[in-house]
PyMOL Python script that loads the backbone (N, CA, C, O; Angstrom):
from pymol import cmd

cmd.read_pdbstr("""\
ATOM      1  N   VAL A   1      86.985 125.143 102.674  1.00  0.00           N
ATOM      2  CA  VAL A   1      88.213 124.569 102.112  1.00  0.00           C
ATOM      3  C   VAL A   1      89.097 124.028 103.231  1.00  0.00           C
ATOM      4  O   VAL A   1      89.726 122.981 103.077  1.00  0.00           O
ATOM      5  N   ILE A   2      89.146 124.730 104.344  1.00  0.00           N
ATOM      6  CA  ILE A   2      89.985 124.278 105.455  1.00  0.00           C
ATOM      7  C   ILE A   2      89.491 122.932 105.983  1.00  0.00           C
ATOM      8  O   ILE A   2      90.292 122.040 106.263  1.00  0.00           O
ATOM      9  N   LYS A   3      88.188 122.788 106.116  1.00  0.00           N
ATOM     10  CA  LYS A   3      87.632 121.524 106.607  1.00  0.00           C
ATOM     11  C   LYS A   3      88.014 120.379 105.680  1.00  0.00           C
ATOM     12  O   LYS A   3      88.331 119.280 106.134  1.00  0.00           O
ATOM     13  N   ARG A   4      87.982 120.644 104.383  1.00  0.00           N
ATOM     14  CA  ARG A   4      88.328 119.602 103.416  1.00  0.00           C
ATOM     15  C   ARG A   4      89.792 119.200 103.577  1.00  0.00           C
ATOM     16  O   ARG A   4      90.113 118.011 103.554  1.00  0.00           O
ATOM     17  N   GLU A   5      90.669 120.168 103.736  1.00  0.00           N
ATOM     18  CA  GLU A   5      92.094 119.867 103.913  1.00  0.00           C
ATOM     19  C   GLU A   5      92.329 119.101 105.211  1.00  0.00           C
ATOM     20  O   GLU A   5      93.145 118.180 105.253  1.00  0.00           O
ATOM     21  N   GLU A   6      91.617 119.479 106.266  1.00  0.00           N
ATOM     22  CA  GLU A   6      91.735 118.760 107.537  1.00  0.00           C
ATOM     23  C   GLU A   6      91.286 117.314 107.376  1.00  0.00           C
ATOM     24  O   GLU A   6      91.921 116.399 107.899  1.00  0.00           O
ATOM     25  N   LEU A   7      90.199 117.114 106.657  1.00  0.00           N
ATOM     26  CA  LEU A   7      89.687 115.769 106.431  1.00  0.00           C
ATOM     27  C   LEU A   7      90.682 114.941 105.628  1.00  0.00           C
ATOM     28  O   LEU A   7      90.917 113.774 105.938  1.00  0.00           O
ATOM     29  N   ILE A   8      91.259 115.538 104.607  1.00  0.00           N
ATOM     30  CA  ILE A   8      92.262 114.838 103.791  1.00  0.00           C
ATOM     31  C   ILE A   8      93.465 114.465 104.644  1.00  0.00           C
ATOM     32  O   ILE A   8      93.966 113.345 104.546  1.00  0.00           O
ATOM     33  N   ASN A   9      93.932 115.379 105.473  1.00  0.00           N
ATOM     34  CA  ASN A   9      95.078 115.099 106.345  1.00  0.00           C
ATOM     35  C   ASN A   9      94.765 113.984 107.337  1.00  0.00           C
ATOM     36  O   ASN A   9      95.600 113.112 107.574  1.00  0.00           O
ATOM     37  N   ARG A  10      93.568 114.008 107.915  1.00  0.00           N
ATOM     38  CA  ARG A  10      93.181 112.951 108.858  1.00  0.00           C
ATOM     39  C   ARG A  10      93.113 111.603 108.159  1.00  0.00           C
ATOM     40  O   ARG A  10      93.560 110.591 108.698  1.00  0.00           O
ATOM     41  N   PHE A  11      92.551 111.594 106.954  1.00  0.00           N
ATOM     42  CA  PHE A  11      92.468 110.345 106.199  1.00  0.00           C
ATOM     43  C   PHE A  11      93.860 109.806 105.909  1.00  0.00           C
ATOM     44  O   PHE A  11      94.106 108.608 106.049  1.00  0.00           O
ATOM     45  N   GLN A  12      94.772 110.683 105.505  1.00  0.00           N
ATOM     46  CA  GLN A  12      96.133 110.247 105.192  1.00  0.00           C
ATOM     47  C   GLN A  12      96.824 109.683 106.426  1.00  0.00           C
ATOM     48  O   GLN A  12      97.544 108.689 106.331  1.00  0.00           O
ATOM     49  N   LYS A  13      96.615 110.305 107.580  1.00  0.00           N
ATOM     50  CA  LYS A  13      97.222 109.804 108.815  1.00  0.00           C
ATOM     51  C   LYS A  13      96.681 108.421 109.169  1.00  0.00           C
ATOM     52  O   LYS A  13      97.442 107.517 109.512  1.00  0.00           O
ATOM     53  N   VAL A  14      95.367 108.266 109.083  1.00  0.00           N
ATOM     54  CA  VAL A  14      94.753 106.971 109.395  1.00  0.00           C
ATOM     55  C   VAL A  14      95.216 105.926 108.393  1.00  0.00           C
ATOM     56  O   VAL A  14      95.502 104.788 108.764  1.00  0.00           O
ATOM     57  N   ASN A  15      95.289 106.311 107.126  1.00  0.00           N
ATOM     58  CA  ASN A  15      95.737 105.390 106.085  1.00  0.00           C
ATOM     59  C   ASN A  15      97.180 104.952 106.343  1.00  0.00           C
ATOM     60  O   ASN A  15      97.507 103.776 106.189  1.00  0.00           O
ATOM     61  N   ASP A  16      98.033 105.878 106.730  1.00  0.00           N
ATOM     62  CA  ASP A  16      99.426 105.542 107.050  1.00  0.00           C
ATOM     63  C   ASP A  16      99.498 104.581 108.236  1.00  0.00           C
ATOM     64  O   ASP A  16     100.262 103.615 108.215  1.00  0.00           O
ATOM     65  N   GLN A  17      98.702 104.849 109.265  1.00  0.00           N
ATOM     66  CA  GLN A  17      98.697 103.979 110.443  1.00  0.00           C
ATOM     67  C   GLN A  17      98.199 102.580 110.087  1.00  0.00           C
ATOM     68  O   GLN A  17      98.738 101.582 110.564  1.00  0.00           O
ATOM     69  N   LEU A  18      97.178 102.518 109.255  1.00  0.00           N
ATOM     70  CA  LEU A  18      96.640 101.224 108.830  1.00  0.00           C
ATOM     71  C   LEU A  18      97.670 100.461 108.011  1.00  0.00           C
ATOM     72  O   LEU A  18      97.839  99.254 108.180  1.00  0.00           O
ATOM     73  N   GLU A  19      98.350 101.166 107.128  1.00  0.00           N
ATOM     74  CA  GLU A  19      99.381 100.529 106.304  1.00  0.00           C
ATOM     75  C   GLU A  19     100.509  99.978 107.173  1.00  0.00           C
ATOM     76  O   GLU A  19     100.998  98.875 106.928  1.00  0.00           O
ATOM     77  N   GLN A  20     100.924 100.735 108.182  1.00  0.00           N
ATOM     78  CA  GLN A  20     101.977 100.269 109.085  1.00  0.00           C
ATOM     79  C   GLN A  20     101.519  99.039 109.859  1.00  0.00           C
ATOM     80  O   GLN A  20     102.279  98.083 110.016  1.00  0.00           O
ATOM     81  N   ALA A  21     100.293  99.062 110.338  1.00  0.00           N
ATOM     82  CA  ALA A  21      99.777  97.929 111.108  1.00  0.00           C
ATOM     83  C   ALA A  21      99.689  96.681 110.238  1.00  0.00           C
ATOM     84  O   ALA A  21     100.052  95.589 110.675  1.00  0.00           O
ATOM     85  N   LEU A  22      99.210  96.838 109.016  1.00  0.00           N
ATOM     86  CA  LEU A  22      99.078  95.684 108.125  1.00  0.00           C
ATOM     87  C   LEU A  22     100.434  95.153 107.682  1.00  0.00           C
ATOM     88  O   LEU A  22     100.591  93.951 107.470  1.00  0.00           O
ATOM     89  N   SER A  23     101.404  96.034 107.542  1.00  0.00           N
ATOM     90  CA  SER A  23     102.725  95.583 107.102  1.00  0.00           C
ATOM     91  C   SER A  23     103.427  94.763 108.185  1.00  0.00           C
ATOM     92  O   SER A  23     104.373  94.030 107.897  1.00  0.00           O
ATOM     93  N   ALA A  24     102.965  94.888 109.423  1.00  0.00           N
ATOM     94  CA  ALA A  24     103.566  94.131 110.521  1.00  0.00           C
ATOM     95  C   ALA A  24     103.055  92.695 110.581  1.00  0.00           C
ATOM     96  O   ALA A  24     103.614  91.864 111.296  1.00  0.00           O
ATOM     97  N   ILE A  25     101.995  92.405 109.833  1.00  0.00           N
ATOM     98  CA  ILE A  25     101.416  91.057 109.847  1.00  0.00           C
ATOM     99  C   ILE A  25     102.118  90.202 108.802  1.00  0.00           C
ATOM    100  O   ILE A  25     102.134  90.560 107.624  1.00  0.00           O
ATOM    101  N   PRO A  26     102.698  89.076 109.214  1.00  0.00           N
ATOM    102  CA  PRO A  26     103.352  88.201 108.237  1.00  0.00           C
ATOM    103  C   PRO A  26     102.330  87.556 107.302  1.00  0.00           C
ATOM    104  O   PRO A  26     101.322  87.004 107.745  1.00  0.00           O
ATOM    105  N   TYR A  27     102.611  87.639 106.000  1.00  0.00           N
ATOM    106  CA  TYR A  27     101.678  87.108 105.004  1.00  0.00           C
ATOM    107  C   TYR A  27     101.442  85.612 105.165  1.00  0.00           C
ATOM    108  O   TYR A  27     100.335  85.132 104.923  1.00  0.00           O
ATOM    109  N   ASP A  28     102.461  84.875 105.567  1.00  0.00           N
ATOM    110  CA  ASP A  28     102.297  83.424 105.659  1.00  0.00           C
ATOM    111  C   ASP A  28     101.269  83.022 106.722  1.00  0.00           C
ATOM    112  O   ASP A  28     100.717  81.924 106.663  1.00  0.00           O
ATOM    113  N   LYS A  29     101.013  83.893 107.679  1.00  0.00           N
ATOM    114  CA  LYS A  29     100.010  83.585 108.702  1.00  0.00           C
ATOM    115  C   LYS A  29      98.595  83.876 108.222  1.00  0.00           C
ATOM    116  O   LYS A  29      97.627  83.457 108.857  1.00  0.00           O
ATOM    117  N   LEU A  30      98.467  84.589 107.109  1.00  0.00           N
ATOM    118  CA  LEU A  30      97.146  84.957 106.608  1.00  0.00           C
ATOM    119  C   LEU A  30      96.602  83.964 105.590  1.00  0.00           C
ATOM    120  O   LEU A  30      95.444  84.070 105.185  1.00  0.00           O
ATOM    121  N   ASP A  31      97.413  83.008 105.174  1.00  0.00           N
ATOM    122  CA  ASP A  31      96.992  81.997 104.202  1.00  0.00           C
ATOM    123  C   ASP A  31      96.462  82.649 102.922  1.00  0.00           C
ATOM    124  O   ASP A  31      95.368  82.340 102.449  1.00  0.00           O
ATOM    125  N   ILE A  32      97.275  83.563 102.378  1.00  0.00           N
ATOM    126  CA  ILE A  32      96.924  84.276 101.148  1.00  0.00           C
ATOM    127  C   ILE A  32      97.715  83.671  99.998  1.00  0.00           C
ATOM    128  O   ILE A  32      98.909  83.398 100.126  1.00  0.00           O
ATOM    129  N   SER A  33      97.039  83.466  98.876  1.00  0.00           N
ATOM    130  CA  SER A  33      97.714  82.871  97.722  1.00  0.00           C
ATOM    131  C   SER A  33      98.750  83.836  97.146  1.00  0.00           C
ATOM    132  O   SER A  33      98.667  85.046  97.362  1.00  0.00           O
ATOM    133  N   ASP A  34      99.715  83.298  96.419  1.00  0.00           N
ATOM    134  CA  ASP A  34     100.755  84.120  95.800  1.00  0.00           C
ATOM    135  C   ASP A  34     100.163  85.126  94.825  1.00  0.00           C
ATOM    136  O   ASP A  34     100.647  86.253  94.720  1.00  0.00           O
ATOM    137  N   GLU A  35      99.127  84.726  94.119  1.00  0.00           N
ATOM    138  CA  GLU A  35      98.492  85.627  93.152  1.00  0.00           C
ATOM    139  C   GLU A  35      97.928  86.864  93.843  1.00  0.00           C
ATOM    140  O   GLU A  35      98.072  87.979  93.341  1.00  0.00           O
ATOM    141  N   VAL A  36      97.303  86.673  94.967  1.00  0.00           N
ATOM    142  CA  VAL A  36      96.721  87.794  95.698  1.00  0.00           C
ATOM    143  C   VAL A  36      97.819  88.666  96.293  1.00  0.00           C
ATOM    144  O   VAL A  36      97.694  89.891  96.301  1.00  0.00           O
ATOM    145  N   ARG A  37      98.880  88.066  96.787  1.00  0.00           N
ATOM    146  CA  ARG A  37      99.994  88.835  97.364  1.00  0.00           C
ATOM    147  C   ARG A  37     100.602  89.781  96.351  1.00  0.00           C
ATOM    148  O   ARG A  37     100.994  90.894  96.700  1.00  0.00           O
ATOM    149  N   GLU A  38     100.685  89.359  95.111  1.00  0.00           N
ATOM    150  CA  GLU A  38     101.307  90.187  94.081  1.00  0.00           C
ATOM    151  C   GLU A  38     100.483  91.428  93.779  1.00  0.00           C
ATOM    152  O   GLU A  38     101.008  92.412  93.259  1.00  0.00           O
ATOM    153  N   GLN A  39      99.215  91.388  94.096  1.00  0.00           N
ATOM    154  CA  GLN A  39      98.363  92.555  93.861  1.00  0.00           C
ATOM    155  C   GLN A  39      98.621  93.562  94.944  1.00  0.00           C
ATOM    156  O   GLN A  39      98.012  94.632  94.950  1.00  0.00           O
TER     157      GLN A  39
END
""", "prot")
cmd.dss("prot")
cmd.show_as("cartoon", "prot")
cmd.util.cbc("prot")
cmd.orient("prot")
């Protein structure tokens, strides 16, 4: 059970870091349509 909790915590940390990194990228530079942005 401890290993599972450690894995979940590591995943959440990596997910948070990825979300922060992606949020720093301006959408207009990615050439993404408005429809996709809304998702």
